[in-house]
C-alpha positions in Angstrom: -10.8 -0.8 14.2 -8.2 -2.5 16.4 -5.2 -4.5 15.1 -3.5 -7.5 16.8 -0.1 -8.8 15.6 1.6 -12.2 15.9 5.3 -12.6 15.3 7.8 -15.5 15.1 11.1 -15.7 17.1 12.8 -13.6 14.4 10.1 -10.9 14.7 8.7 -11.7 11.3 5.0 -10.7 11.2 2.9 -13.9 10.9 -0.7 -12.8 11.4 -2.5 -9.4 11.5 -6.0 -9.6 13.0 -8.4 -6.7 12.4 -11.3 -6.4 14.8 -14.1 -3.9 15.0 -16.3 -2.7 17.9 -20.0 -3.4 17.4 -21.2 -1.4 20.3 -21.0 -4.2 22.9 -17.9 -6.2 22.0 -15.0 -6.6 19.6 -15.8 -8.7 16.5 -13.6 -10.3 13.9 -13.3 -8.2 10.7 -10.3 -9.4 8.6 -7.2 -11.4 9.0 -3.9 -11.4 7.0 -1.5 -14.4 7.3 2.1 -14.2 6.0 4.6 -16.9 4.7 8.3 -16.3 4.5 11.3 -17.9 2.7 14.4 -19.0 4.6 16.2 -15.7 3.9 13.7 -14.5 5.3 11.7 -12.6 2.8 7.9 -12.4 2.6 6.8 -14.6 -0.2 3.0 -14.7 0.1 0.1 -13.5 2.2 -3.6 -14.5 2.5 -6.3 -12.0 3.3 -9.6 -13.4 4.8 -12.8 -11.7 5.8 -15.0 -12.9 8.7 -18.6 -13.7 7.6 -20.0 -14.1 11.1 -19.3 -17.8 11.3 -16.0 -18.5 9.4 -13.1 -17.0 7.6 -13.6 -16.5 3.9 -11.0 -15.9 1.2 -10.8 -12.3 0.0 -7.3 -11.7 -1.5 -3.8 -12.9 -1.7 -0.4 -11.7 -2.8 2.7 -13.6 -4.0 6.3 -12.2 -4.2 9.5 -13.3 -6.0 13.1 -12.2 -5.3 16.5 -12.4 -6.9 19.6 -14.0 -5.5 20.4 -10.8 -3.5 16.9 -11.0 -1.8 15.7 -8.0 -3.8 12.0 -7.8 -4.9 11.6 -8.7 -8.6 7.9 -9.6 -9.1 4.7 -9.4 -7.2 1.1 -9.9 -8.0 -2.2 -9.6 -6.2 -5.3 -11.7 -6.7 -8.9 -11.5 -5.5 -11.1 -14.5 -4.7 -14.0 -14.6 -7.2 -16.7 -17.3 -7.2 -14.3 -20.1 -6.2 -11.2 -19.0 -8.1 -8.4 -16.5 -7.9 -8.2 -13.7 -10.5 -5.9 -10.7 -10.8 -7.2 -7.7 -9.0 -6.0 -4.4 -7.4 -4.5 -4.7 -3.9 -1.6 -3.5 -1.9 1.8 -4.9 -3.0 4.7 -4.2 -0.7 8.3 -3.8 -2.0 10.7 -4.3 0.9 14.4 -4.6 0.1 17.5 -5.3 2.3 18.9 -1.8 1.7 15.9 -0.4 3.6 13.8 0.7 0.6 10.1 0.1 1.3 7.2 1.1 -0.9 3.5 0.1 -1.2 1.7 0.1 -4.5 -2.0 -0.3 -5.1 -2.1 -2.4 -8.3 -2.4 -6.0 -9.5 1.1 -6.8 -10.6 4.6 -5.3 -10.3 7.9 -6.1 -12.0 11.1 -4.4 -10.7 14.5 -4.4 -12.6 17.8 -3.3 -11.2 21.0 -1.9 -12.8 24.2 -0.4 -11.5 25.0 3.3 -12.1 28.6 4.5 -11.9 30.6 7.7 -12.6 27.5 9.8 -12.4 27.8 13.3 -10.9 25.1 14.5 -8.5 24.3 17.5 -10.7 23.4 15.2 -13.6 20.2 14.1 -11.8 16.9 15.9 -12.7 13.7 16.0 -10.7 10.9 13.5 -11.7 8.5 14.9 -14.2 5.7 13.5 -12.0 6.1 12.9 -8.3 3.9 11.9 -5.3 5.5 12.8 -2.0 5.2 11.1 1.3 2.5 12.6 3.4 3.5 14.6 6.5 3.1 14.1 9.4 3.0 10.4 9.2 1.7 8.8 11.5 -1.0 11.5 11.8 -4.1 12.4 13.8 -6.4 13.6 12.3 -5.0 15.7 9.5 -2.0 15.2 7.2 -0.7 16.9 4.0 0.0 15.3 0.7 2.1 17.0 -2.0 2.4 16.0 -5.7 3.7 17.6 -8.9 2.9 17.1 -12.5 4.9 18.4 -15.5 2.0 18.2 -18.0 -1.7 19.0 -17.8 -3.9 16.0 -17.4 -6.9 14.5 -15.6 -5.7 13.9 -12.0 -7.2 11.5 -9.5 -5.9 11.2 -5.9 -7.7 8.6 -3.9 -7.4 7.0 -0.5 -7.9 3.2 0.1 -7.9 1.0 3.2 -5.4 -1.8 3.5 -7.8 -4.2 1.7 -7.9 -2.0 -1.3 -11.4 -0.5 -0.8 -11.8 3.2 -1.7 -12.2 5.4 1.3 -12.3 8.9 -0.3 -11.4 10.8 -3.4 -9.3 13.9 -2.7 -8.8 15.0 -6.4 -10.8 14.0 -9.4 -10.4 16.7 -12.1 -8.4 18.2 -14.9 -5.2 20.0 -13.6 -2.6 22.2 -15.3 1.1 21.4 -14.7 2.3 22.5 -11.3 3.0 21.6 -7.7 0.0 20.9 -5.5 -0.7 20.5 -1.8 -3.8 18.9 -0.3 -4.9 18.2 3.2 -6.5 14.8 4.1 -8.8 14.8 7.2 -9.1 11.3 8.8 -11.2 12.2 11.8 -14.1 10.0 10.5 -11.9 7.0 9.9 -10.6 4.3 12.3 -6.9 4.0 13.2 -4.9 1.9 10.8 -2.9 1.8 7.6 -4.2 3.4 4.4 -2.9 3.8 0.9 -3.2 7.0 -1.2 -2.8 6.7 -5.0 -2.1 9.4 -7.6 -2.9 8.8 -11.3 -2.4 11.3 -14.1 -1.7 10.7 -17.8 0.5 7.5 -17.9 1.8 8.1 -14.4 0.7 6.3 -11.3 2.1 6.0 -7.8 0.9 5.1 -4.3 2.2 5.4 -0.8 1.2 4.3 2.7 -0.1 6.6 5.5 -0.8 5.7 9.1 -3.7 7.1 11.1 -3.2 6.8 14.9 -5.8 8.0 17.3 
């Protein structure tokens, strides 16, 4: 897969075109179009798939922000028989302080509060944690670490940017502990992928980039 990007004068990403090689030429595959507010913040995006003759709706996401331009609400919808319904897709949280995260879900709410007079040694590690893969970008192998404080049924899956499952890395009961697993992307095309960890009531996802 090959990606083409279009930007405005402020370097806001407007369109991402994904094309694939059919053996003789490059063909359209998918297209993502973005809309921004005056701030600017990304407020919505439309994902379309090429059916051979025309672009067809596939999914869309819509984001809301507070007065400080911080992400507060986002939801993802899928096109289903002529109407939009909530469905799993990639929601991006991108705040002015540099915090960026990608969640594979259908809806996200984020709340903010100020913390003061807290000493560093008062912080404890997360009971459950999904770490960023390393290296990232990678080719063709990368390592993913995660930790769980209680035993449970663990799933760790990889999805493409459209939310389609690519592979399942873990799908079994696990005792509490710290785990490391290697992901081999040699059979995949270059691009952005999402890996998602689910165990008990915990769920988290992060972005990984395969560059060949």
